[in-house]
C-alpha positions, 0 to 999 in steps of 0.5 A: 487498545482492544487487542482481543478478538473473541468470536465463536468461542475462540480468541485471538490477540491482534495488534495493529502495525506498527504497534507503538504508533497506534491510537489507543482507540484503534483495533486490528480488525473490523466488523467486516472481518467478523462478518466474513469469519462467521459466514465461512465458519457457519456455511462452508464445511471442510475448509481445511481441505480447500485451496484458499486465497485471502486478499487484502487482509489489513492486519492479519485477522483473517490470516490468523483465523484460517491459518491452519487451512494454509491459505495463500495471502495476497496483499499490495501492502508491505505494512499489511504483510508485516502485520500478518506476520506479527499477529501470526507469531503473537498467536503461535501460528504459522503460514509458510512464507511460500504462501505469502504473495504481493500483488505483482507476483500472485499464485498460479494454482486453482482456488476453491475458496476466495476471501476478499476484504474490499479495498478502498481503491476500486482499481486494485479490486478490479485488478485482483478480480481480473487476476482471479479469472484464470484460477476459478471455476464454477465450483469456486466460492467467492465471498468478499466483505467490507464496510457497507459504504464501500460496497456500491452498485459499481463494486458489484458490477466488477464482480459481475463483469470479471467473475460472475453474478453476485449479490450482497448480504444484509448490512450488519454493523455497517458491513456487508458481504458479497457472494459471487458465483464464478462462471469460469469462462471470463477472459477480460484483459486488464486496463492497467497499467494506466499511462499518462505523459508529463510535459517538459520533459515529456515522460511516459508514466506507467501506473499499476492499479494501486498507485496513487495518482495513477491517472494524472500528475497529482497537484502536490507533485506538480507543486513540488516539481515547480520548486525543484530549483530550491533544492541544493546542488545534488550532483553526485549526491544521494537522494531518497524519494520516500513514499515514491508512488510512481516515481515521478518526482525522482524521475524528474530529479534524475533528468536534471541530475543524472549522476545523483543516486536515487533511492525509491521507497514505498510500502506498496509493491505496485508503486515500487514496481511502477517506479522502477518501470518508469525509470527503465522506460524513460531514463534507462542510462541511469537505472543503475544509479537507482535502488527500489525498496519496499518498506514501512517508511525506513524501518529496514533501510540499513538492511535493504539499501547499499547507502548508509546515509543520504543527503536529501529526503523528499516526501509527500506523506499519506495521512491514511492507513487503510480507512483510518485518518492518521498522522503517525505515518508522517511522524515516522517518515520524519523520524526515519528521515532524520536517522538516515540523513547525513549531517547537514542533510535536508528533508523536503516535505510537501503537505496540505497547509492545514496539517501540523507538519511545521510543529512536528519538524521543528520539534524533531529537527529544531528548525524548519523553513517554508520553501514555498506555499500556495493556497493548498500546499506548503513545501517545508525543509528541515536540516539535520 
């Protein structure tokens, strides 16, 4: 794994997070990071005197490079935040914890320089540009960077609409920059959260901008809901919804089992906030039976949860980290689930049939059974 970012006569040691589960060919920065750093260093003077915000820094390359300027860091990803902290420490650098924000709780000060890594989720970028409206002026410099295929006319249109006119750079190593000139007089309201409803029972599902399946019930969750009857009896049991998203699975489970303790876990701050809102909105009487935790899988479950072990874990593992296709998140979810399950407890997993989850679960648990399957999905169960 290449861990040395060498640029403009400076070197940083950067690691992906979690380090032990990464492919040797991956690295913790990309050409868009390099392009953005070079532009700022060559075109913006006195950056140490500027109020800087950095959005969506994947693994801390930008945070480390500009650390001495004391930037504010804003990210929806707990994993990205941990990676930033890891790499700051790796390079003997510090950013005050008061300068680190999630996407739900943003800084409230005016800003001179805004640096944005364009996220894969367009809605997240839209919300961030809306959030910025109140804190930029006509003298604020806004520069965004991303893979060229992520910077479309529709991306530029968001900057035009919410901040001011923009243009792009030439492509370099398949990356581009966006330069935006805020007008300082925008006041658009946010279209988020988006709201849709389930049937039987009818629940109102609220979704902040970066929540998976924010516009409708995703087909994987729908398939899992159809087979809840195959779960064991859960009254007075403890269930963990791992990778909970908007919390729709846990919400339905609680509707059938109001005495169940439900723990919602996701690495997205917006997801966990949405899940909590959805329980409060739809089942306010059981909200005290719930915990809402932001974490990387279950890294800090023992410290963050009041429960020492659980009776059942249900999850729909993602197979992307930022723009990288990977199964390491699923593998960690399976291992962490086994560690927190009580003896005899069960893990229920839904995934695309082409994924190699059965072999992984059998290797880890020594057993695996198919609960249900259709042309696209399988629901698998493993018992500790």
